[in-house]
C-alpha positions in Angstrom: 155.5 -3.4 130.4 152.4 -5.3 131.6 152.3 -4.4 135.0 149.7 -1.8 136.7 151.8 -0.4 138.9 155.7 0.5 137.9 158.3 2.6 140.1 160.6 5.3 138.2 162.4 8.4 138.6 161.4 12.0 137.5 163.2 13.6 134.7 163.6 16.9 136.1 166.0 18.0 138.6 169.1 16.4 139.9 166.6 15.7 143.7 165.8 12.5 141.4 162.3 11.8 143.1 160.6 8.5 142.9 157.6 8.6 141.2 155.2 5.4 141.1 153.0 5.2 137.5 149.3 3.8 138.8 147.5 2.5 135.5 143.7 3.3 135.7 140.6 3.5 133.7 141.8 7.0 132.2 145.5 6.1 131.3 148.6 6.3 133.5 148.6 8.6 136.3 151.7 9.6 138.5 152.2 9.9 142.1 155.1 10.3 144.5 157.0 7.0 145.9 156.9 6.9 149.6 159.9 4.7 149.8 162.1 6.5 147.8 165.0 8.2 150.3 165.0 11.2 147.7 161.4 12.2 148.1 159.6 10.0 150.7 156.3 10.6 148.4 156.8 14.1 148.0 156.3 16.0 144.0 156.6 19.3 143.0 154.2 20.8 140.6 156.5 19.4 137.5 156.4 16.2 138.9 152.6 16.2 139.4 152.1 17.7 136.0 153.9 14.7 134.2 151.7 13.2 132.4 149.7 16.2 131.4 153.2 16.9 129.3 153.1 13.2 127.9 149.5 12.9 126.8 150.0 16.4 125.2 153.0 15.1 123.3 150.6 12.0 122.1 148.0 14.5 121.3 149.5 17.5 119.8 151.9 15.5 117.3 155.1 17.1 119.1 157.2 13.6 118.7 159.7 12.9 116.3 158.6 9.3 115.4 160.3 8.4 112.3 164.3 9.0 111.2 164.8 11.8 108.6 167.8 12.0 106.2 168.4 15.1 104.5 164.7 16.1 105.2 163.2 12.9 103.9 162.1 10.1 105.8 164.3 7.2 106.1 164.0 3.7 107.3 166.4 3.1 110.6 169.1 1.0 108.4 169.5 3.6 105.7 169.3 6.4 109.1 171.8 4.4 110.7 174.0 3.4 107.1 173.9 7.5 106.6 175.2 8.0 110.2 177.9 5.9 110.0 179.0 6.4 106.7 179.3 10.2 107.5 181.1 9.8 110.6 183.4 7.6 108.7 184.0 9.9 106.0 184.9 12.7 108.1 187.1 10.9 110.2 189.5 9.3 106.8 189.1 13.0 105.4 190.0 15.4 108.5 190.9 13.1 111.2 188.9 11.7 114.5 189.3 15.6 116.4 186.7 16.4 113.5 183.8 14.4 115.1 182.1 15.9 117.9 179.3 14.6 120.4 177.2 16.8 122.4 174.8 15.3 124.8 172.9 15.8 127.9 171.8 15.5 131.4 168.6 14.1 130.4 170.3 10.9 129.0 170.0 7.8 131.0 173.6 6.7 132.0 173.7 3.4 130.3 173.0 5.9 127.2 176.0 8.3 128.4 178.5 5.4 128.8 177.9 3.8 125.4 178.3 7.9 124.0 181.3 8.2 125.8 183.1 4.9 124.2 181.9 5.2 121.0 183.3 8.6 120.6 186.6 8.6 122.7 187.3 4.9 122.4 186.5 3.8 119.0 186.2 6.9 116.9 188.9 8.2 118.6 187.9 11.9 119.6 188.1 13.6 123.0 185.3 16.2 121.9 182.1 14.8 123.8 180.8 17.3 126.1 177.5 18.0 128.1 175.0 20.9 129.1 175.9 19.9 133.1 178.9 21.7 131.7 176.3 24.6 132.0 175.3 23.9 135.5 178.0 21.6 137.5 181.1 22.0 136.1 182.6 24.3 138.2 181.6 22.2 141.3 183.2 18.9 139.5 186.2 21.7 139.6 186.3 22.8 143.4 185.5 19.4 144.5 188.5 17.7 142.6 190.9 20.4 143.7 189.2 20.0 147.9 188.6 16.7 148.0 190.2 14.7 145.4 187.4 13.2 143.1 184.0 14.9 142.0 182.1 13.6 145.1 179.0 15.2 147.2 180.0 14.0 150.9 176.4 14.6 152.4 173.2 13.2 151.6 169.2 15.3 151.6 169.1 13.9 155.1 171.6 16.5 156.4 169.1 19.4 155.6 167.0 17.8 158.5 169.6 17.1 160.9 171.3 20.3 160.5 170.9 23.1 162.9 171.8 25.6 160.3 171.0 25.4 156.4 173.0 28.0 154.1 171.5 28.6 150.8 174.2 29.8 148.7 172.8 30.9 144.8 170.0 28.5 145.3 166.6 29.2 144.6 165.6 25.6 146.5 162.0 26.7 147.0 161.4 27.0 142.6 164.3 24.9 141.4 164.5 22.1 144.1 160.8 22.4 145.6 161.1 19.0 147.2 164.2 19.5 149.0 162.7 22.8 150.0 159.5 21.0 151.4 162.2 19.1 153.5 163.9 22.1 155.1 160.7 23.6 155.8 159.9 21.2 157.4 163.1 20.8 159.7 162.5 24.7 160.3 159.2 23.9 161.3 159.8 21.1 163.6 163.6 21.2 165.0 164.3 25.0 164.7 166.7 24.8 162.0 167.9 28.0 161.4 168.1 29.2 157.2 170.4 31.9 156.2 169.4 32.3 152.1 172.3 34.2 150.4 171.3 35.7 147.2 171.6 38.9 144.9 167.5 38.8 144.4 164.8 38.1 146.9 163.3 35.0 145.7 160.6 32.4 146.9 163.4 30.6 149.2 163.1 34.1 151.1 160.0 32.5 152.5 162.5 30.1 154.4 165.3 32.6 155.8 166.0 33.9 158.9 168.5 35.9 157.6 168.8 37.1 153.8 172.3 38.5 152.6 171.4 40.3 149.5 174.8 40.1 147.9 176.4 42.0 144.9 176.5 39.7 142.3 180.0 37.6 141.9 180.9 38.6 145.5 180.5 35.1 147.2 184.7 34.9 147.5 184.7 37.9 149.7 181.8 36.8 151.8 183.3 33.3 152.3 186.6 34.0 152.6 185.8 36.8 155.2 183.6 33.8 157.2 186.7 31.9 157.6 188.7 34.7 158.6 185.9 35.5 161.2 186.3 31.5 162.1 190.3 32.0 162.3 190.0 35.3 164.7 187.3 33.3 167.0 188.8 30.1 167.3 186.1 28.2 165.4 189.0 26.6 163.4 189.2 23.0 164.2 192.9 23.2 164.3 193.5 19.1 165.3 191.1 18.0 162.5 193.1 20.4 160.0 196.5 18.8 161.5 195.5 15.5 161.0 193.2 15.8 157.6 193.7 18.9 155.5 196.7 20.9 153.5 196.9 24.1 152.6 194.9 26.3 155.4 197.5 29.0 155.9 197.9 30.2 152.5 194.2 29.8 152.6 193.7 32.0 155.3 196.3 34.3 154.0 194.4 35.0 151.2 190.8 35.0 153.1 192.4 37.8 155.3 193.0 39.9 152.3 189.2 39.9 151.3 188.1 39.9 154.7 189.5 43.9 155.5 186.7 45.2 152.6 183.9 42.6 152.9 181.1 44.2 154.0 181.7 47.0 151.2 182.8 44.3 148.5 179.3 42.3 148.9 177.0 45.3 149.5 175.8 43.9 152.7 174.9 45.5 156.1 177.6 44.8 158.2 175.4 43.5 161.1 173.7 41.4 159.1 177.0 40.3 158.4 178.3 39.7 161.4 175.1 37.8 162.4 175.9 35.2 159.6 179.7 34.8 160.9 178.5 34.5 164.3 175.9 31.6 163.5 178.1 29.5 161.4 181.3 30.0 164.3 178.8 28.8 167.1 176.8 25.9 164.7 178.9 22.3 164.6 175.7 21.3 162.6 176.1 23.6 159.3 175.3 22.4 156.0 176.0 24.9 152.7 173.9 24.1 150.0 175.0 26.1 146.6 173.7 25.8 143.2 173.8 27.7 140.0 174.6 31.0 141.9 177.7 29.9 142.4 178.5 27.7 139.4 177.0 30.1 136.7 180.1 32.3 137.0 183.4 33.3 135.3 184.8 32.7 138.9 182.4 29.8 139.8 185.3 27.2 141.0 187.0 29.6 143.3 183.6 30.2 144.5 182.9 26.6 145.4 186.2 26.0 147.0 186.0 29.2 149.0 182.2 27.5 150.8 184.7 24.4 150.9 187.6 26.2 152.7 185.1 27.0 155.5 184.1 23.2 156.0 187.7 22.0 155.8 188.8 24.7 158.1 185.9 23.2 160.8 185.9 19.5 160.5 182.4 19.7 158.8 182.4 17.4 155.9 180.8 14.6 155.5 179.2 14.1 159.2 175.6 13.6 160.2 173.8 17.3 159.5 177.6 19.4 158.9 178.9 19.0 155.3 179.1 20.8 151.9 176.1 20.0 149.6 175.9 21.1 146.0 172.8 20.5 144.3 172.4 19.7 140.5 170.2 20.9 137.9 169.8 17.9 136.0 168.3 14.5 136.9 171.5 12.7 135.7 174.0 15.1 135.7 175.8 13.1 137.9 175.7 10.1 136.1 177.1 11.4 133.1 180.1 12.2 134.9 180.5 8.7 136.6 180.7 7.2 132.7 183.0 10.8 131.6 179.9 12.5 130.0 182.6 15.7 130.3 185.4 16.3 128.0 187.5 16.8 130.9 186.9 13.3 131.9 187.5 9.8 131.2 184.7 7.2 132.5 184.7 6.1 135.8 186.6 8.9 137.2 189.9 8.5 135.3 191.9 11.4 134.4 192.5 11.9 130.5 195.9 13.5 131.3 196.8 10.9 133.1 198.8 8.1 130.7 198.0 5.4 133.8 194.4 5.7 133.0 194.6 6.4 129.7 196.2 3.0 129.4 193.9 1.5 131.7 190.9 2.2 130.0 192.1 1.3 126.7 192.9 -1.9 127.8 189.5 -2.2 129.8 187.6 -1.4 126.5 189.7 -2.8 123.8 190.0 0.2 122.0 193.3 1.2 120.4 192.1 4.7 119.5 191.7 5.5 122.6 194.1 8.8 123.1 194.9 11.2 126.0 193.8 14.3 126.5 191.2 16.7 127.3 188.5 17.3 124.6 186.8 20.8 124.2 184.6 22.2 126.5 181.3 23.3 125.2 181.3 27.0 124.2 184.9 26.5 122.8 183.5 23.4 121.1 180.8 25.0 119.6 183.5 27.8 118.4 185.3 25.1 116.8 182.1 24.1 114.7 181.8 28.1 113.8 185.7 27.9 112.8 185.4 24.2 110.7 187.4 22.7 112.6 184.4 20.2 114.0 183.1 18.7 110.7 180.3 16.4 111.9 178.3 17.0 115.5 176.1 14.5 117.0 173.5 15.8 119.5 171.6 14.3 122.1 168.9 15.1 123.6 169.7 18.8 124.4 168.5 21.8 123.0 172.3 24.3 122.5 170.6 26.7 119.9 168.7 28.3 123.4 170.5 27.3 126.2 174.0 27.9 125.7 175.2 31.6 125.6 176.3 33.1 122.4 173.3 31.5 120.8 173.8 33.2 117.6 177.1 31.9 117.5 175.8 28.3 118.0 173.2 29.1 115.5 175.9 30.3 112.6 177.9 27.0 113.6 175.1 24.5 113.4 174.2 26.3 109.9 177.6 25.8 108.4 178.9 22.4 109.9 178.7 19.8 106.8 177.2 17.3 109.4 174.6 18.0 111.9 173.0 14.7 113.5 170.6 15.1 116.3 168.6 12.4 118.5 165.8 14.1 120.5 162.1 13.4 121.3 160.6 16.2 120.0 160.0 17.0 116.0 161.2 20.6 116.0 163.5 22.4 118.3 165.5 25.5 117.3 168.5 22.7 117.3 166.6 20.3 115.2 166.0 23.1 112.6 169.4 22.7 111.8 170.1 19.0 111.7 171.0 16.8 108.9 170.2 13.5 110.1 166.9 13.3 113.0 167.0 10.4 114.8 163.5 9.7 117.5 164.8 8.6 120.7 163.0 7.1 123.4 161.2 9.8 126.4 161.2 9.6 129.6 158.1 6.8 129.5 159.6 4.7 127.6 163.4 4.3 128.9 164.9 2.0 130.8 168.3 2.6 133.2 169.7 4.5 135.3 170.5 7.9 136.7 172.0 9.4 139.4 170.8 12.2 141.7 172.4 14.9 143.8 173.3 12.5 146.8 175.1 10.1 144.7 172.2 7.9 144.8 171.5 5.7 141.8 167.9 4.8 141.0 166.0 3.0 138.3 163.9 4.8 135.7 161.6 2.3 134.4 159.7 2.5 131.1 156.0 2.2 131.7 154.8 2.7 127.6 155.5 1.0 124.4 158.5 3.1 122.1 156.2 5.1 119.7 156.4 5.0 116.3 159.9 4.1 115.2 161.3 6.1 118.5 164.8 4.1 120.0 166.5 4.4 123.3 169.9 6.6 122.9 172.1 3.2 123.9 170.6 1.4 120.7 171.1 3.7 118.3 174.7 4.9 119.1 175.6 0.6 119.4 173.7 0.0 116.2 175.9 3.0 114.6 179.3 1.3 116.6 178.5 -2.0 114.6 177.9 0.1 111.4 181.2 1.6 111.6 182.7 -2.3 112.4 182.9 -2.0 116.2 180.0 -4.5 116.7 182.1 -6.7 119.3 182.9 -4.0 121.8 179.1 -2.6 121.7 177.0 -6.0 122.3 174.5 -5.1 124.8 170.9 -6.2 124.1 169.5 -4.4 127.1 170.4 -1.5 130.0 171.1 -4.2 132.4 174.7 -5.2 129.9 175.4 -1.6 129.4 175.5 -0.9 133.7 177.2 -4.6 134.5 180.1 -3.1 132.3 180.0 0.3 133.7 180.3 -1.5 137.2 182.9 -3.9 136.3 184.7 -0.6 134.7 184.5 1.2 137.8 186.5 -1.6 139.7 188.6 -2.6 137.1 192.2 -2.0 139.2 190.6 0.5 141.8 192.4 0.2 144.5 190.5 2.8 146.4 192.1 5.7 144.4 189.1 6.4 142.4 186.1 7.1 144.9 183.6 6.2 142.2 183.1 2.9 142.6 179.8 0.2 142.0 182.0 -2.7 141.8 179.1 -4.4 144.0 177.1 -4.5 140.6 179.8 -5.8 138.4 177.9 -9.2 138.0 174.5 -7.8 138.1 171.9 -9.8 136.0 169.1 -8.7 134.5 166.1 -9.7 136.9 168.1 -7.9 139.7 168.8 -5.0 137.8 165.2 -5.0 136.8 164.7 -5.3 141.0 167.7 -2.6 142.2 166.5 -0.8 144.4 168.0 3.4 144.9 171.7 3.1 146.4 174.7 5.4 147.0 177.7 5.0 145.8 180.5 3.8 146.6 179.6 0.3 146.8 182.7 -1.7 145.9 182.6 -5.4 145.3 182.7 -6.1 149.0 180.0 -3.7 150.3 176.6 -5.2 151.3 175.6 -1.5 151.1 175.9 1.9 149.7 177.9 4.6 151.5 175.6 7.2 152.9 178.2 9.6 153.4 181.8 10.6 152.5 184.7 11.7 154.1 183.6 11.5 157.2 186.2 9.8 158.5 188.7 12.4 157.5 190.4 10.2 154.3 189.8 12.0 150.6 190.6 10.7 147.3 193.7 12.9 147.2 196.7 10.6 147.0 198.1 11.5 150.7 194.7 11.3 151.3 194.3 14.7 152.8 192.0 17.5 152.0 193.2 20.6 150.3 191.9 23.9 151.1 192.9 26.2 148.5 193.5 30.0 148.4 191.2 31.9 146.4 190.8 35.6 146.5 187.6 38.0 144.8 187.9 39.4 141.9 185.4 40.8 139.4 182.8 39.3 137.0 184.6 39.6 133.4 182.4 42.2 132.4 181.1 45.3 134.7 178.0 47.9 134.1 178.8 50.4 131.8 177.2 53.5 130.3 176.0 51.6 127.7 174.8 48.7 129.6 173.9 49.8 132.9 172.4 47.1 134.2 173.3 43.6 135.3 171.0 40.9 134.1 171.0 37.3 136.1 169.2 34.5 134.3 167.7 31.8 136.3 164.4 29.1 135.8 160.6 29.4 136.5 159.1 27.3 138.8 156.5 25.5 136.6 159.1 25.4 133.5 162.0 23.3 132.7 165.1 24.3 130.6 163.4 25.0 126.6 160.0 23.8 127.8 159.9 21.4 125.3 158.2 19.1 128.0 156.7 21.8 130.5 155.6 24.2 128.0 153.1 21.5 126.8 151.1 21.5 129.9 148.5 24.4 130.2 148.7 24.2 134.2 152.5 24.7 134.0 151.9 27.4 131.7 149.7 29.6 133.5 151.7 30.5 136.4 154.3 32.6 134.3 152.5 32.6 130.4 155.5 35.0 129.3 158.6 35.6 130.4 159.4 38.7 132.5 162.4 41.3 132.9 162.2 41.7 136.2 163.4 45.5 137.4 163.9 47.5 140.5 162.0 51.1 140.6 164.6 52.7 140.9 165.6 51.4 137.5 162.3 51.4 136.2 162.3 55.2 134.3 159.7 55.4 131.7 159.2 51.5 131.9 155.5 50.4 133.0 154.9 47.7 134.8 153.3 45.4 132.5 154.2 47.0 129.1 157.0 46.0 127.0 160.6 46.6 126.6 163.7 45.9 124.4 166.6 44.6 126.4 170.1 44.4 124.6 173.5 43.4 125.5 176.4 44.0 123.3 175.9 40.5 121.3 171.9 40.6 120.7 168.5 42.1 122.0 164.9 40.7 123.2 161.8 41.6 123.6 159.7 40.8 127.2 157.3 42.2 129.4 158.1 44.1 132.1 157.7 43.4 136.4 158.8 46.2 138.3 159.4 44.8 141.6 161.4 45.6 145.0 162.7 42.1 144.7 165.8 42.9 142.5 168.4 45.0 143.9 169.3 48.7 142.2 171.3 48.0 139.1 169.8 44.7 138.3 167.4 43.1 136.2 166.3 39.2 136.2 165.1 37.3 132.7 164.0 33.6 132.8 165.9 30.8 130.6 162.9 29.0 129.1 161.8 30.4 125.4 163.1 29.7 122.4 162.5 30.7 119.1 159.5 28.2 118.7 158.2 29.7 121.5 158.6 33.6 121.0 159.5 35.4 118.9 163.3 35.7 119.1 162.9 34.9 122.9 166.3 32.9 123.4 168.4 34.4 126.6 170.9 32.8 125.3 171.5 35.7 122.6 172.2 38.0 125.1 175.0 36.0 126.8 178.6 36.2 126.1 181.0 33.4 126.3 183.0 34.1 129.4 183.7 30.9 131.0 185.7 29.8 134.2 189.3 29.2 133.1 189.8 26.5 135.1 185.8 24.1 134.7 184.8 26.1 131.3 181.6 26.8 133.0 180.1 30.1 131.3 178.7 33.4 133.3 175.1 33.3 133.2 174.2 35.2 135.9 176.2 38.8 135.6 175.1 40.3 131.8 175.6 44.1 131.3 172.4 45.4 129.5 170.8 48.2 129.1 166.5 48.2 129.2 164.5 50.7 127.0 160.5 50.7 126.8 158.8 49.6 123.6 155.7 50.8 122.5 154.3 49.0 120.0 151.1 50.5 118.0 148.7 47.1 119.3 148.8 44.5 121.4 146.9 41.4 121.1 145.7 38.0 122.1 145.3 35.0 119.7 143.7 31.8 120.6 143.8 28.9 118.0 143.8 25.3 117.7 146.6 25.4 115.0 149.5 28.0 115.3 149.8 30.1 112.3 153.0 31.7 110.6 153.4 35.1 112.9 157.2 35.5 111.7 156.3 38.6 110.5 155.7 40.1 114.1 158.3 41.6 116.5 156.4 40.0 119.6 154.6 36.6 120.0 154.5 34.4 123.0 153.1 31.0 123.0 151.5 29.3 125.8 149.7 25.4 125.6 146.3 26.5 126.5 143.8 23.4 126.6 142.1 22.3 123.5 144.1 25.5 121.7 147.1 27.5 121.9 147.0 31.2 123.3 149.8 33.7 121.6 150.2 36.9 123.2 151.1 39.5 120.5 152.0 43.3 119.8 153.7 44.9 116.9 153.6 48.2 114.8 151.6 46.9 111.7 148.3 45.6 112.5 148.6 41.6 112.0 147.8 40.1 108.4 146.1 36.5 109.9 143.9 34.5 108.1 142.6 31.0 108.1 141.2 29.8 104.7 138.7 27.7 104.9 136.8 28.8 107.5 134.1 31.6 108.3 135.0 34.8 109.4 133.2 36.5 112.3 134.3 40.5 112.7 133.8 43.9 114.9 136.1 46.8 114.4 136.1 49.9 116.7 138.2 52.4 114.3 138.4 55.4 117.1 139.7 53.2 119.6 141.7 50.7 117.3 140.1 47.6 118.2 139.7 45.0 116.2 138.1 41.6 117.3 137.6 38.5 115.2 136.6 35.0 115.3 137.2 32.2 112.5 134.3 29.7 112.9 134.1 25.9 111.1 130.1 25.6 111.3 129.5 26.2 114.4 132.7 25.2 116.1 135.2 28.2 117.4 138.4 27.5 115.4 140.3 30.8 116.4 139.8 34.0 117.6 142.0 37.7 117.8 141.4 40.4 119.7 143.5 43.5 119.3 143.8 46.9 120.5 146.0 50.0 121.4 146.4 48.4 125.1 146.7 44.6 125.9 142.8 43.4 125.5 141.5 42.8 128.7 139.2 39.7 128.2 138.1 36.4 129.8 140.9 34.5 128.9 139.8 31.5 131.1 136.5 31.2 129.4 137.6 31.6 126.1 139.7 28.9 126.4 137.0 26.8 127.7 134.7 27.6 124.5 137.5 25.2 122.2 136.5 22.1 124.4 133.2 22.5 123.3 132.1 20.7 119.1 129.5 23.5 119.5 129.3 26.9 120.6 126.1 27.6 122.2 123.8 31.0 121.3 124.6 32.6 124.4 128.1 31.9 123.9 128.4 33.2 120.0 126.4 36.4 121.2 129.0 37.6 123.5 131.9 36.0 121.9 133.4 38.9 120.1 132.8 41.1 123.2 135.4 38.9 125.1 133.2 38.5 128.2 131.4 35.2 129.7 127.7 35.4 129.6 127.5 36.2 133.4 129.3 39.4 132.3 132.5 38.4 133.8 135.2 39.7 132.0 139.2 39.8 132.4 141.2 37.4 134.8 144.2 39.1 137.0 147.3 37.6 137.7 147.2 34.1 136.2 147.9 30.7 138.2 149.3 30.7 141.8 149.0 27.2 142.7 149.9 24.6 139.3 149.4 21.8 141.8 145.8 22.3 142.3 144.9 24.5 139.8 144.2 27.7 141.6 144.3 31.4 140.5 145.7 34.9 142.1 142.1 35.6 141.6 140.6 32.8 143.9 143.4 33.3 146.7 142.2 37.2 146.7 138.9 36.8 146.5 139.6 34.1 150.2 141.3 36.5 151.5 138.7 39.1 151.3 136.3 36.4 153.1 138.2 36.3 155.9 141.2 33.8 155.4 144.0 35.4 157.3 146.9 32.8 157.0 148.3 30.8 154.4 146.4 28.0 156.4 143.5 29.6 156.0 144.0 29.7 152.4 145.0 25.9 151.6 141.5 24.7 153.9 139.1 27.0 151.6 141.1 26.7 148.3 144.3 23.8 148.6 146.6 26.4 147.1 149.4 25.7 148.9 149.2 21.9 150.3 150.2 20.4 147.4 154.4 21.0 146.5 154.3 24.3 148.7 156.0 26.3 146.3 153.5 28.9 145.8 153.1 29.4 149.6 155.1 32.7 149.4 153.1 34.3 146.6 150.2 33.3 148.7 151.7 35.0 152.0 152.7 38.2 149.4 148.7 38.2 148.3 147.7 38.5 152.0 150.2 40.8 152.4 148.3 43.0 150.0 145.1 42.1 151.1 145.2 42.3 154.9 148.6 43.7 155.9 147.7 43.7 159.7 146.9 40.1 159.5 149.3 38.2 156.7 150.9 35.1 157.8 
């Protein structure tokens, strides 16, 4: 902890970028690690802003710093004893199956390992599942069916070696920006062709030589049509299939049945479809990158296998520039699966339905309570909580009250559960509000251990900050509880290296190659070597000098017969379809600068400025009475929410989009999970989050407003509010039917009203220091928001600023800004880019030279090009 430079790993997406933290005069600063193979020094906007969020946590009283039991502060001894007692009492009264854990890809592998060992091995319940169920479960199931193991064959380098990259259901530019940077460079330097397959026109479209805007849910038909085309044109590698693959004939039979009407099923132009098929057939070096648009479906596993079938039929698996590649959503989704974090797994890729694996793990752990069989997957787990079958639930590092479908059911389940234990960094989340026991956990900068990224690369996450308050690492919290339950001998860990060493030893235990996951090379690693561990890809068995870059390139798979399996899959429609009552199909997803439920990124003003409100994106053909920039009510069969409207041709007609990030702590009933039904894939248990029938209707409030304040007031009476971090204050966009009744006692009010136009403007002062300002009117207030935010950084208002405060215009006369932030890396607004374009900038490169916009992570380049097209359609590049 005394070092001035620490190498660690980014806590956001599954790219797993290496970071260098450097201590300077102003504190710690973050930069990309040029030696880390995942990013080679590159960062995205979220990674570059990490220290903004850490400083905001410190300054804003965000952290949970002390244990609490039943609403009162408690010592750790009391909290551990209470946790152990309630778990023990639940088991004694209702059996071990009444206890469940719900964990997270935000945990380190060592945390995950201890959670899995404690619950499955020593409490004796199989019911541990993870929020990775929401993003990766269908890929896991598909990989196991095709390859025999949950293993991604390729590596990021394949994006740079391929001649054709097919992006399926992946907005790579926003969700995995560093990989998009690597692909953009390959396209520029090598001429790599890129096909984007996505119903939406996202920022990733800027990378594409061809965009197939397919009908949502039609991926199986598309790839079945491709497989049939490969067979007809002689592009199937018959020799490879004969030696290494089973199931070609049945898979082809199913594919040909779908291929007859593939253009109609997928809703794409026949010429575009033919071009795609021809490119794949003619390009041996093809990589297919797929993500949540494939996985988050009631048919997700079949979609994965339809893609894998194409690669198995052509022998393009695990070869340089030729492989299927799944990109994960979370930093340690794969590490959690390595240790059995999913309900249908055991540690070290063992199978809970295989008696030999169960016995092997029971003997290794010396855990007589370990039983066979799968536990409840996420959606069913929370239904079991609601039904009273689960009586004690321990939630770690995740916010299921927001992120899960059927959010209303989840909240009701948590409210009814006799014992809810939550370990988290943040004191106030939608989930934490239901906790009986609250346990303060270590945050990103304080954690020490490992994570595994999308290319099977294990990297060290190293602490560079002391633990704040009484926070503890998750592995230690669980080990303390295990000791209180009487299992201390099995949980003797003093440091993360002890856990990693056991995890590695287990991976090699009685493993003759039948299990793909093997890191036996580290089974005797010492703490000093663990501290210095360089990024390494698994498998790395005991006799290996180094990790394994690619898997299955030799045609030897993990199935017992060594062969890959093609799976016969057929197109099937999503579980629900549009109807007269719900005529539009809702797709949910991520914004560029936000992460999950915004407990971290929502603290950063620069990350919040790009999309300060959740927007429901609607095609012009569906807008009807909706107004671009106005408000609308979005309703499904489960619930409704309010959102601002963005009318855009990026959507297909009949489809709308909403982001997943907002919660009840950042918006009035903002959780999109309230709209999403709990339909799941029958094999993987992954929910369908991309196909929700809804209707969208205009909502015309009596007034709209903007509130800036240092401390958040009670806004629960308002039907619409959205919170945004804004420097030294918070910003709230408001709307309602009844005038807001806001007051800040003890402060001096200033007021301007114009009853004729329905305008009310108020400010509250503490002497000469601005504490709050409110603008309301019949329409959305047009004020100089950035200037107003800057006023909160001053201890006193100048006479000039005070004179124009309620006018909402800066002393120089400038008024409302239009469009907000475009480039978060360098804080460049839409207005600044527009001015540069009007002043002669004719390309994104010109804009970069003049403003620096687009010269950071590059994720904003498509938006810069769009601004240029609008400003100078003849010269935009």
